[in-house]
C-alpha positions in Angstrom: 102.6 44.6 121.8 106.1 46.1 119.9 105.8 46.2 116.3 108.5 49.0 115.8 111.0 46.6 113.9 109.2 46.0 111.0 108.1 49.3 109.4 106.8 48.0 106.1 104.0 46.4 107.9 103.2 49.8 110.4 100.5 51.9 109.1 101.6 55.6 108.2 99.0 58.4 109.9 99.3 61.5 108.1 98.2 65.2 108.9 96.4 66.8 106.3 97.0 70.9 107.2 100.5 72.0 107.1 101.7 68.8 106.5 100.1 67.1 103.3 99.2 70.7 102.1 100.9 74.0 102.8 97.8 75.4 104.1 95.3 75.2 106.9 91.4 74.4 105.3 89.9 76.1 108.5 91.3 79.4 107.3 90.7 78.1 103.8 87.0 77.4 103.9 86.5 80.7 106.0 87.7 82.8 103.6 85.5 81.1 101.1 82.7 81.5 103.1 83.1 85.4 103.4 83.7 85.5 99.8 80.3 83.8 99.1 78.5 86.1 101.8 80.2 88.5 103.8 77.5 88.5 106.6 79.0 85.3 107.8 81.5 87.5 109.8 79.1 88.0 112.2 78.3 84.3 112.4 81.3 83.0 112.8 82.1 84.1 116.5 79.0 82.6 117.4 79.8 79.3 116.0 83.4 79.4 117.5 82.3 80.1 120.9 80.6 76.7 120.4 83.7 75.0 120.0 86.4 74.3 117.1 84.3 71.1 116.0 81.5 73.4 115.4 82.8 76.1 113.7 84.4 73.7 111.1 81.3 71.8 110.6 79.5 75.1 109.8 81.8 76.4 107.8 82.3 73.1 105.5 78.3 72.6 105.8 78.2 75.6 103.6 81.3 75.8 101.2 83.2 73.2 99.5 86.9 73.4 98.9 88.6 72.5 95.6 90.6 69.8 96.3 92.6 69.6 93.1 94.2 73.0 93.3 95.4 73.0 97.0 98.9 73.5 97.4 100.2 69.9 98.1 103.7 69.5 99.2 104.5 67.7 95.8 107.8 65.8 97.2 106.0 64.1 100.0 102.9 63.0 98.1 105.5 61.4 95.8 106.9 59.6 98.6 103.5 58.7 100.0 102.5 57.2 96.5 105.7 55.3 96.6 104.8 54.0 100.1 101.2 52.8 98.7 103.2 51.3 95.8 104.9 49.3 98.2 101.8 48.1 99.9 102.0 50.1 103.0 98.5 51.2 104.7 98.1 55.0 104.8 95.6 56.9 106.9 94.6 60.5 106.7 94.3 61.4 110.5 93.5 65.4 110.5 91.9 68.0 112.7 89.7 69.1 109.3 86.0 68.7 108.7 84.8 65.4 107.4 83.7 66.9 104.1 86.9 68.5 103.6 89.2 65.5 104.5 87.1 63.0 102.1 87.4 65.7 99.5 90.9 65.1 99.7 91.4 61.4 99.9 88.9 61.2 96.9 91.3 63.3 95.0 94.4 61.9 95.8 93.3 58.0 95.9 96.0 57.2 98.6 94.8 56.7 101.6 93.0 53.0 103.2 91.1 55.1 106.0 90.2 58.8 106.9 90.0 60.2 110.4 88.5 63.4 110.6 86.5 65.9 113.0 82.9 65.9 113.2 80.6 68.2 114.5 81.1 67.6 118.1 84.6 66.4 118.2 87.7 68.1 117.1 90.3 65.8 116.2 93.6 67.2 117.5 96.6 66.6 119.5 95.5 64.4 122.4 92.2 63.1 120.6 93.8 62.2 117.3 96.3 60.2 118.9 93.9 58.2 121.2 91.9 57.6 118.1 95.3 56.0 116.6 96.2 54.0 119.6 92.8 52.7 119.6 93.2 51.6 116.2 96.6 50.4 115.9 98.2 50.3 119.6 100.8 52.8 121.3 103.8 52.7 119.1 101.9 50.7 115.9 101.7 53.1 113.8 104.2 55.9 112.1 103.1 59.5 112.0 103.8 62.6 109.7 103.1 66.1 110.9 104.0 69.7 111.3 103.3 71.9 114.3 103.0 72.0 118.1 99.4 70.1 118.0 101.5 67.1 116.6 104.0 66.7 119.6 101.8 64.1 121.4 101.7 61.9 118.5 105.0 62.4 117.7 105.9 60.6 121.2 103.2 57.7 120.8 104.6 56.9 117.2 106.9 54.2 116.1 108.6 56.9 114.0 107.9 60.5 113.3 108.3 62.2 110.0 108.4 66.0 110.5 107.1 67.9 107.3 107.4 71.6 107.0 107.7 72.3 110.5 107.0 75.0 112.9 109.5 76.1 115.6 108.2 73.6 118.1 108.2 70.7 115.8 111.7 71.5 114.2 113.1 71.9 117.9 111.5 68.1 118.6 113.2 66.7 115.6 116.5 67.8 116.8 116.0 66.3 120.1 114.9 63.0 118.7 116.7 62.8 115.5 113.7 62.6 113.6 113.3 63.0 109.7 112.8 66.3 108.6 111.1 67.0 105.0 110.2 69.9 103.2 112.1 72.7 105.7 111.6 75.4 104.0 111.7 78.9 106.1 110.1 82.1 105.3 112.3 84.7 103.9 112.3 88.5 103.5 111.7 88.5 99.7 108.8 86.2 100.4 107.2 88.8 103.0 108.0 91.6 100.4 106.1 89.5 97.8 103.2 89.3 99.6 103.2 93.0 100.9 103.7 94.1 97.1 106.5 96.5 98.1 107.2 97.4 94.5 103.6 98.7 94.3 104.4 101.2 97.2 105.8 103.4 94.1 102.2 104.5 93.5 102.0 106.5 96.5 104.6 108.9 95.5 101.4 110.7 94.0 101.0 112.0 97.7 103.7 114.5 97.6 102.5 115.8 94.5 100.4 118.7 95.7 103.1 119.6 98.1 105.5 119.7 94.8 103.0 121.7 93.1 102.7 124.4 96.2 106.5 124.5 96.1 106.7 123.3 100.1 109.1 120.7 99.4 111.8 122.1 101.7 109.2 122.8 104.9 110.3 120.4 107.4 106.5 120.1 108.6 105.2 119.1 105.1 108.1 116.5 104.6 107.1 114.8 107.7 103.4 114.7 106.8 104.2 113.4 103.5 106.3 110.8 105.0 103.3 109.6 107.4 100.9 109.7 105.0 103.1 107.5 102.7 103.6 105.2 105.4 99.9 105.0 105.7 98.8 104.5 102.5 101.6 101.9 102.1 100.3 99.7 104.7 96.5 100.0 103.9 97.4 99.1 100.5 99.4 95.8 101.3 96.6 94.9 103.9 94.4 94.9 101.2 96.8 93.1 98.4 96.7 90.4 101.4 92.9 90.8 101.6 92.3 90.1 98.0 94.5 87.2 98.2 92.8 85.6 100.5 89.4 85.7 98.4 91.5 84.8 95.3 93.0 81.7 96.5 91.4 79.2 94.2 91.7 81.3 91.4 95.1 82.4 92.1 96.5 78.5 92.4 95.1 78.1 88.9 96.8 80.7 87.3 100.1 79.8 85.7 102.0 82.5 87.6 99.9 83.9 90.3 100.0 80.2 91.6 103.4 81.3 93.1 102.2 84.3 95.0 103.5 83.3 99.0 99.5 82.7 100.3 98.2 80.3 97.1 101.8 78.6 97.4 101.7 77.8 101.1 105.1 79.8 101.3 103.4 81.9 104.2 100.6 80.5 106.3 97.2 81.9 106.1 97.4 82.3 109.8 100.5 84.7 109.4 98.6 86.3 106.2 95.6 87.3 108.8 97.8 88.8 111.2 99.8 90.6 109.1 97.1 92.3 107.3 95.5 93.3 110.8 98.7 94.6 111.9 99.1 96.9 108.5 95.7 98.1 108.8 96.0 99.0 112.7 99.4 100.9 111.5 97.5 102.4 108.6 95.2 103.8 110.9 97.2 104.6 113.7 99.6 106.9 111.6 96.7 108.6 109.6 95.5 109.8 113.0 98.7 111.6 113.5 97.3 113.9 109.8 94.1 116.2 109.4 90.9 114.3 109.9 90.6 115.0 105.9 93.0 112.2 105.5 91.7 109.8 107.5 88.3 110.2 105.5 90.3 109.8 102.4 92.2 106.7 103.6 88.8 105.4 104.8 87.1 105.7 101.4 90.2 103.8 99.7 89.9 100.8 101.9 85.9 100.6 101.4 86.7 100.8 97.7 89.4 98.0 97.7 87.5 95.7 100.2 84.5 96.3 98.2 86.4 95.3 95.2 87.9 92.3 96.6 84.8 91.2 97.9 82.2 91.3 94.9 82.8 94.0 92.2 85.6 92.2 90.6 82.7 89.6 89.7 81.0 92.4 87.9 81.7 92.5 84.2 82.8 96.0 82.9 82.4 97.2 86.5 85.4 95.5 87.7 87.5 96.8 85.0 86.7 100.2 85.5 87.2 99.5 89.4 90.9 97.9 88.5 91.9 101.3 86.1 91.0 103.1 89.4 92.5 100.9 91.8 95.4 99.5 89.8 97.1 103.1 90.3 95.2 104.4 93.3 95.9 107.8 91.8 92.5 109.5 92.9 93.2 108.2 96.5 96.9 109.3 96.5 96.0 112.3 95.1 93.5 113.8 97.1 95.1 112.4 100.4 98.3 114.4 99.4 96.2 117.4 98.8 94.5 117.0 102.1 97.6 116.9 104.2 98.9 119.8 101.7 96.2 122.0 102.6 95.8 121.6 105.9 99.5 121.6 107.1 99.9 124.6 105.3 97.3 126.8 104.7 97.2 126.9 101.6 95.0 126.0 98.6 97.0 124.1 96.0 95.7 123.5 92.4 92.7 121.1 92.2 93.1 120.3 88.8 92.4 116.6 88.2 94.7 116.3 85.3 97.1 113.9 87.4 94.2 112.0 88.3 92.6 111.6 84.4 96.2 110.8 82.9 96.8 107.9 85.3 93.6 106.8 85.4 93.3 106.7 81.3 97.4 105.3 81.3 96.5 102.2 83.1 92.9 101.2 81.7 94.0 99.0 79.8 96.5 97.9 82.4 93.4 97.0 84.4 91.8 95.0 81.8 94.9 93.1 81.2 94.9 92.1 84.8 91.3 91.2 84.6 91.8 88.7 81.7 94.4 86.7 83.3 92.2 86.3 86.6 90.9 82.7 85.9 91.1 80.4 83.0 87.5 79.4 83.4 86.5 82.8 83.1 88.2 83.7 80.4 87.3 80.7 78.4 83.6 81.5 78.9 84.1 85.2 78.0 85.9 84.6 74.9 83.6 81.3 73.8 83.2 81.4 70.0 85.0 85.0 69.4 88.4 85.5 67.3 91.2 85.7 69.3 94.0 87.6 67.1 93.8 91.1 67.8 92.1 93.7 65.8 88.8 91.4 65.3 86.4 93.8 66.7 87.7 96.6 64.7 87.1 94.8 61.3 83.2 93.4 62.8 82.8 97.4 63.1 83.8 98.2 59.8 85.9 101.0 60.5 89.1 99.8 58.6 86.9 99.9 55.2 89.1 98.7 52.3 92.3 98.7 53.9 93.4 95.6 55.4 94.1 94.8 58.9 97.3 93.4 59.0 98.3 96.4 56.4 97.2 98.9 59.2 99.5 100.0 62.1 98.0 99.9 65.8 98.3 103.6 66.1 96.0 104.2 63.0 93.1 101.6 63.8 90.6 104.3 64.6 88.3 105.8 62.2 89.9 109.2 62.3 93.1 107.9 61.5 92.8 106.0 58.3 95.1 107.0 55.7 94.0 107.6 51.8 94.2 104.7 49.3 96.7 105.0 46.8 93.6 105.0 44.2 92.5 108.2 46.5 95.8 110.0 46.0 96.0 109.0 42.1 92.6 110.9 41.7 94.6 114.1 42.2 97.0 114.1 39.2 98.3 117.5 40.0 99.5 116.5 43.5 103.4 116.2 43.2 103.3 113.0 45.4 100.8 111.2 42.6 100.6 110.0 39.5 97.9 108.7 38.2 99.3 106.4 35.3 101.4 104.2 37.8 100.0 104.7 41.5 97.6 102.0 42.8 98.6 99.5 40.5 100.4 96.3 41.8 100.6 94.8 45.2 102.4 96.5 47.7 105.5 94.9 49.7 103.2 94.5 53.0 100.6 93.0 51.0 103.0 90.3 49.7 102.9 86.7 51.4 105.4 84.6 50.0 105.1 80.5 50.5 107.5 79.2 53.0 108.6 81.9 54.7 108.1 82.7 58.6 104.9 83.8 59.7 103.8 87.3 60.1 104.2 89.2 63.4 102.1 92.1 64.5 104.3 94.1 66.8 104.4 97.4 68.7 104.4 100.5 66.7 106.2 104.0 67.1 104.8 106.3 69.5 102.7 108.8 67.7 100.2 111.7 68.9 96.9 111.7 67.5 96.0 115.1 65.5 93.0 116.8 64.6 92.4 115.1 61.5 93.8 117.2 58.5 94.7 120.2 60.3 97.0 122.8 58.6 97.9 120.5 55.6 96.8 120.5 51.8 94.0 118.7 50.9 95.6 116.0 49.1 97.6 114.3 51.9 94.8 115.2 54.6 94.4 112.6 57.2 98.2 111.8 56.9 99.3 114.1 59.7 100.9 112.5 62.4 103.6 113.8 65.1 106.2 111.1 64.1 108.7 112.2 67.3 112.4 111.0 67.4 113.4 109.7 70.5 114.9 112.8 71.8 111.2 114.7 71.5 113.4 118.1 71.0 111.6 118.7 67.8 107.5 118.3 68.2 105.4 119.1 65.1 103.0 117.6 62.7 104.8 115.6 60.1 103.3 114.1 57.0 103.4 110.4 56.2 103.1 107.5 53.5 102.7 103.9 54.4 105.5 101.7 53.3 103.8 100.5 50.1 102.4 103.9 49.0 106.1 105.4 49.5 107.4 102.0 47.1 104.8 102.6 44.6 105.8 106.7 44.5 109.5 105.6 43.7 108.9 103.0 41.2 106.9 106.0 38.8 110.5 107.8 38.6 108.7 110.7 39.5 109.2 111.4 43.4 109.8 115.0 44.1 113.5 116.2 45.1 114.1 116.1 48.7 110.7 115.0 49.7 111.1 111.5 51.1 113.1 109.7 54.2 112.3 106.2 55.6 111.1 106.2 59.2 111.4 103.3 61.3 110.9 102.9 65.5 111.5 106.6 66.0 114.5 105.6 68.3 117.0 108.4 66.6 117.8 110.9 69.2 118.1 113.7 66.5 116.3 115.1 63.4 118.3 112.6 61.3 114.8 110.7 60.9 113.0 113.5 60.0 112.0 115.5 56.5 109.6 118.5 58.0 109.4 119.6 54.1 108.4 116.3 52.7 107.0 113.0 53.7 108.1 110.5 55.9 107.8 106.7 54.7 106.6 104.3 57.6 108.9 101.2 57.4 107.4 99.6 60.3 104.7 98.2 57.8 107.3 95.8 56.5 108.3 93.9 59.4 108.9 90.0 58.4 111.3 87.7 59.4 111.8 86.1 55.8 114.3 83.4 56.4 116.3 81.8 58.9 119.3 79.9 57.6 120.7 77.9 60.9 123.6 76.4 59.0 124.8 79.2 57.3 124.2 81.7 60.7 122.5 84.1 58.3 118.9 85.9 58.6 116.9 87.7 56.2 114.3 90.3 57.4 112.0 93.3 55.9 113.8 96.7 56.8 111.0 97.4 59.5 111.8 94.3 61.6 112.5 95.2 65.4 116.0 93.8 66.3 114.0 92.4 69.1 111.8 90.1 66.5 115.4 89.2 64.9 116.9 87.7 68.3 113.4 86.0 69.1 113.5 84.2 65.7 117.3 83.3 66.0 117.7 82.6 69.4 116.5 79.1 69.5 118.7 78.2 66.6 121.9 79.1 69.1 122.4 82.3 67.0 122.6 86.0 68.2 123.4 89.5 66.4 127.1 90.1 66.5 126.6 94.0 67.3 123.5 95.3 69.4 123.1 98.4 71.0 121.7 99.5 74.0 118.0 99.0 73.0 116.3 96.2 71.4 113.5 98.3 69.8 115.2 99.6 66.5 114.6 98.7 63.2 116.9 96.5 61.3 117.0 99.3 58.5 117.6 102.1 61.2 120.8 99.8 62.4 122.1 99.6 58.9 121.6 103.2 58.3 123.0 104.3 61.7 126.0 101.8 61.4 125.0 100.9 65.1 127.6 99.7 67.5 127.7 98.0 70.7 129.6 97.1 73.6 132.0 94.6 71.8 133.1 97.6 69.2 137.0 95.8 69.9 136.0 92.4 68.5 133.1 92.7 66.2 133.4 96.2 64.6 129.8 97.6 63.7 126.5 96.3 62.4 127.1 97.2 58.6 130.3 94.6 59.0 127.8 91.9 59.5 125.9 92.9 56.6 125.9 90.1 53.7 123.8 92.1 51.3 120.8 94.7 51.1 117.9 95.7 48.5 117.6 99.2 47.9 115.0 101.1 46.0 115.9 104.1 44.4 113.8 107.3 43.0 114.6 105.9 39.5 112.1 103.3 40.0 114.7 100.6 40.2 115.6 97.9 42.7 119.2 97.4 43.7 121.0 94.2 45.5 123.9 95.7 47.1 126.8 94.0 48.8 130.9 94.1 49.1 130.8 92.8 45.5 127.6 93.9 43.7 127.2 98.0 43.5 129.8 98.2 46.3 130.0 101.9 46.2 126.2 101.9 46.9 126.4 99.4 49.4 129.3 101.6 51.0 127.1 104.7 51.3 123.8 103.1 52.3 125.4 101.6 55.6 125.6 104.6 58.2 124.4 106.9 55.3 121.1 107.9 57.2 118.5 106.5 54.8 119.7 109.2 52.2 120.6 106.7 49.5 117.1 105.1 49.0 114.5 102.9 50.7 116.1 100.1 52.5 114.0 97.2 51.7 115.3 93.8 53.2 118.9 93.4 54.6 120.6 89.8 54.7 122.3 89.7 58.2 125.2 87.7 59.4 124.7 86.3 62.8 127.0 85.0 65.7 126.8 81.6 67.0 126.3 81.3 70.9 125.6 78.9 73.4 123.2 81.1 75.3 121.9 84.3 74.7 122.0 85.3 78.2 125.4 86.9 79.4 127.9 86.1 82.4 128.5 89.6 83.9 131.4 90.7 86.3 130.9 94.2 87.6 134.4 95.9 88.9 134.2 99.5 90.7 136.7 101.5 90.0 137.7 105.3 92.1 139.0 107.3 89.2 138.4 107.3 85.5 142.2 107.0 85.3 142.0 103.4 86.8 139.4 102.4 84.2 142.0 103.6 81.4 144.5 101.2 83.0 142.4 98.0 82.8 140.0 99.0 79.6 142.5 97.4 77.1 142.9 94.0 79.1 139.4 94.0 80.0 138.5 94.0 76.0 141.1 91.3 75.4 139.7 89.3 77.6 136.0 89.4 77.1 133.6 90.1 74.5 131.5 92.8 76.0 132.9 95.6 78.0 131.3 99.2 78.9 131.8 101.7 81.9 129.2 103.7 83.6 130.5 106.8 84.8 129.0 108.7 88.1 129.1 111.8 86.4 127.8 114.1 89.4 130.7 112.6 91.6 133.5 115.2 92.6 136.1 115.8 94.5 137.9 112.7 95.2 135.2 110.6 93.9 135.5 112.2 90.4 135.3 109.9 87.7 134.2 106.8 89.8 132.4 104.2 88.3 131.3 100.7 87.1 133.4 98.5 84.8 131.0 95.7 83.3 132.5 92.9 81.1 130.5 89.7 80.0 130.6 86.5 78.0 127.8 84.6 76.4 127.0 81.8 79.0 127.1 78.2 78.6 124.3 76.4 77.1 123.3 75.2 80.2 122.8 78.6 82.0 119.7 79.2 83.4 118.1 81.7 80.7 116.6 84.6 81.4 115.6 86.1 78.2 111.8 86.8 79.1 110.3 89.8 80.7 106.8 90.0 82.0 105.4 93.1 82.8 107.3 96.2 82.6 106.2 99.6 84.1 105.3 102.7 81.6 105.8 106.1 82.2 102.3 107.6 81.5 103.0 111.2 80.5 106.1 113.7 80.5 105.9 115.2 84.0 106.2 119.0 83.8 109.4 119.3 85.8 112.2 116.3 85.0 112.5 114.8 87.8 116.3 114.2 86.2 118.2 116.9 88.0 120.9 116.7 90.2 119.4 115.5 93.4 117.5 113.0 91.8 120.4 111.7 89.8 122.3 112.2 93.0 120.4 109.3 94.7 119.9 107.5 91.4 123.7 107.1 91.0 124.0 105.6 94.5 121.2 103.2 94.3 122.6 102.1 90.6 126.0 101.5 92.1 124.9 99.8 95.1 122.4 97.4 92.8 125.1 96.6 90.9 128.0 95.5 93.1 125.7 93.7 95.4 126.7 90.7 93.2 130.1 89.8 93.9 131.9 88.0 91.2 130.7 86.7 87.9 127.1 85.8 87.6 124.8 85.1 84.7 122.6 87.7 83.7 119.3 88.1 81.6 120.5 89.0 77.8 117.7 91.6 78.0 119.2 93.0 81.5 122.8 93.3 80.3 122.1 94.5 76.7 119.1 96.7 77.0 118.6 97.4 80.5 116.3 100.6 79.9 113.8 98.7 77.5 112.5 97.6 80.9 110.8 100.7 81.4 108.3 101.7 78.6 108.4 105.3 77.5 111.5 106.3 79.8 112.5 109.5 77.5 109.2 110.8 78.9 111.0 111.1 82.3 113.2 114.1 80.7 110.2 116.4 80.8 107.8 118.1 78.1 111.0 119.7 76.5 113.0 116.3 75.8 116.7 115.2 76.0 119.7 116.0 74.0 122.0 113.2 73.8 126.0 114.3 73.2 128.4 111.1 72.1 131.8 112.1 71.3 134.9 109.8 70.1 138.6 111.1 71.2 141.5 109.3 70.0 143.7 107.2 72.1 146.4 109.5 72.3 144.2 112.4 74.0 141.7 110.2 75.8 143.3 110.7 79.5 143.4 114.3 79.0 140.0 114.9 77.0 137.7 112.9 78.9 138.5 114.3 82.4 137.8 118.0 80.6 134.1 116.9 79.5 133.3 115.4 82.4 134.2 118.4 84.4 132.6 120.5 81.5 129.5 119.0 82.7 129.6 119.7 86.2 130.8 123.3 85.9 127.5 124.0 83.8 125.7 122.6 86.7 123.8 119.7 84.0 123.3 116.1 85.4 123.2 113.5 82.8 121.4 110.6 83.4 123.3 108.2 81.5 126.9 108.5 80.9 128.4 105.9 79.3 132.2 105.2 78.8 133.4 102.5 76.0 136.5 101.7 74.1 136.6 101.5 70.3 138.8 99.1 68.6 140.6 99.3 64.9 138.4 97.0 63.2 136.9 99.4 60.4 133.7 99.4 59.5 132.7 99.0 55.2 130.6 102.3 55.4 131.3 105.5 53.6 130.2 107.3 56.7 130.8 105.5 60.2 131.0 107.3 63.8 133.3 104.6 65.3 136.8 104.9 65.0 139.5 103.9 67.4 139.6 105.6 70.7 137.3 106.0 74.0 133.6 107.1 73.4 131.9 108.8 75.8 127.9 109.4 75.7 125.9 112.1 78.1 122.2 112.8 78.2 120.8 115.8 79.5 117.3 117.3 79.6 116.6 120.4 77.7 117.1 123.4 79.2 117.3 125.8 76.4 120.3 127.9 75.7 122.3 126.7 79.1 122.0 122.9 77.6 123.0 124.3 74.2 125.9 126.2 74.9 127.1 123.1 77.1 127.0 121.0 73.9 128.8 123.5 72.0 131.5 123.6 74.4 131.5 119.5 74.5 132.0 119.9 70.7 134.6 122.3 70.8 136.8 120.1 73.0 136.0 117.1 71.0 137.0 118.7 68.0 140.0 120.3 69.3 141.5 116.9 70.4 140.8 115.3 66.9 137.7 113.5 67.8 134.5 113.6 66.2 130.4 113.8 67.3 128.1 111.5 66.5 125.7 112.6 64.2 122.9 110.0 64.2 122.3 110.9 67.9 122.6 114.7 67.5 119.4 117.7 67.2 121.5 120.8 67.0 125.1 120.2 65.6 126.7 122.9 63.9 127.5 122.5 60.2 131.4 122.7 61.1 131.3 120.2 63.6 129.8 117.7 61.0 132.3 118.5 58.3 135.3 118.0 61.0 133.7 115.0 62.2 133.5 113.3 58.8 135.8 115.3 56.4 134.2 112.7 53.7 130.7 113.8 54.1 130.8 115.1 50.3 131.2 111.2 49.2 128.1 110.6 50.5 126.1 113.7 48.8 127.5 112.3 45.4 125.5 108.8 46.4 122.3 110.8 47.8 119.4 109.7 46.3 118.0 113.1 45.0 114.4 112.2 46.2 116.0 111.4 49.8 116.8 114.2 52.3 116.5 114.8 56.3 116.9 118.1 58.2 119.8 116.9 59.7 121.4 116.8 56.1 119.3 119.9 55.3 121.0 122.0 57.9 124.7 120.7 57.9 125.7 119.0 54.7 123.5 121.1 52.5 124.9 124.8 53.6 128.5 123.5 53.9 129.5 124.5 50.2 128.3 127.8 50.9 130.1 128.0 54.2 133.0 127.0 53.0 133.0 129.5 50.0 132.5 132.0 52.9 135.8 130.8 54.4 137.3 130.6 51.4 136.7 134.3 50.6 
């Protein structure tokens, strides 16, 4: 009987494994069984000897599957729903066990009949074909399958639908012109994601003993470390795969982990298992080429990680402690490298546990976060009935006392770090920063909660090093000592600090001591313009609220301690974006005003200060001043770019730029010489909103001055948004020797050039990747080593650019100094409203150098001289050592700012430059 002519009335038989789902229930059940009890590993081979049907029956009778979380092929399931709605009979015909097949059928509610394996019959290939023919006749059914075992059914069916095919099924479909659905193939990117290739970077710890033993030029040691790296990397990837097998159900219920290759079915479980076995074999075989001690360390690592995957992860607290170690694998890798170094060289390197301790402490919190995201059910169970906001536990312990949780920054939320209250300071009437009659009176700015404003948000705080309480300080300010570091970390010493509310209360008394106060934001200044060692810093990060967003007027009002990141996040949904942004979003708005920052679009938008509508300023006379171009214009001009010396900036109203999307359409154009860049820079500025050049500072000879010109414009509204950023790595500590040396940076520059040029033509780039690439690595400045870094930024007039910029680059190479970040930009003619502002018409070159003492300082003096002799200027906002005469030559009108400076405010930079200039000028005149 031939029923091929009426397809609607022909039943559709659907395979389960690999067709309806992108997976195999036999493998899923096997790993669920081993997760329940690993001892079943010894019974499974005996069941398999009794036949596949018995194996499936034994597994399914002991463990159930979660039918809801299986990786269904969504498009194909939707098609089946449409077929069902049209009245077609659907049959689930699978080789899976009856229990598993019934669970899937019950969950979907689509199938009229279920055919499956039982204890004695494995319903696969020919057996499944015979069962369908017995029910519907030869050619009396359509069939949907996916692999070689289904070829016999394709031949017997009226019509075949090939879903997610393997090679054999794909070839059959090609020969018979059959329909193919969901033909996704495995890519190398998917494989790398399964292997967690990015985690191999942690294995660099293997070379640490070799480096500390100064054996990095010994070929035998290099080869041994390379073999050890391969062995550990292979083992780590194998364990990641095994862990994914055991976590399939939990991963599929997670909002992001469900996209992992094994959980999503992008890579089959069979392939994953074979890959894990192969990687383990590679790991062991390569380890056998090394001393037996290394093999022992590797075995210990495998045992620990396997134990974690099987059981330790389900033990509260134990899983966190284990994760802290396994997240870095620091101990195993350090000891593995130590074994290689000792056995290969006969030496005995330092057995210090410092790297292990630092790595473990650094990633302990990461382990807690990774554990917290493992499953919604577990997280809900653990947190039931508990406060969800941060800091609740601290308040229950009572360590904050009478100081409000939200009024205290994160870094002070320890019993030893809590600052004394204003009342405590006021009790000392003889203290120079106290006034018993006024301190403590009235609410602080940070305590005010104004109705109708956007909600307060607690954000990340500046890095600070905890010190012994009261060390070396007078009793009046004991407990307030913290190392407020600048980003360059050149000068690192304890500094005294007050909260923003305390500093405001002090200023309102009108009795603040002369030159004893300075506002401190996020600490992203490179030099000492944010320090006052002889006075007290006011922590402005406690004032971080977004006060209002006026979408119609394209305007936002914020407290001075709010980060630029917060402004972007608050205004981006309204189609607004800051008109000027620097290379980091982790600066405060008050700092952006005080330093009159610039960005990649100075040729069109000028500086940050050009877009400030108004600001409020608190001065030591106790008054608040509203400043704008029309109201107190002199104070307004002095405050913009005034380095925080005119008073305490409280709020800022900023005009925003309307954009369709915050993301950027970027174009990268390589150039072989800096002269080539100059030929095209003006044209690029005219055509694009943003323009910046990266220079390979180390390239010499015919490649001298080569680099990349990166231009961009905001994308259209329908462009894919990429503003979000998930987990970002963190540099845990400053290495004893900076890796940012000439060999390291040569490799980095080559890799950076390759990564940026691999995309040809315009392409959409997430705004964070275009504007703030270095923010993707937390605390990256620590890579410069314990001595910190100097940044030198100069601007040279257009007329001298082609001669001077190559001279500056040549001077750095001749001095043997390597610059990690070398940026060249073109400033336009747009004038800033600031009294002192660094940008002016010309080209600006930025260089970063690890601090190598006198050698680096001599180079910086040389760069100063070249710049000043050409009529240029050096940026004071990023400086940590500029001589006073260079500042005077760069800013001839510096005395005007001194006239507007608040008597209570000063900085280390101002004290060593402007405050000594009158004496220097008098000596020069004599």
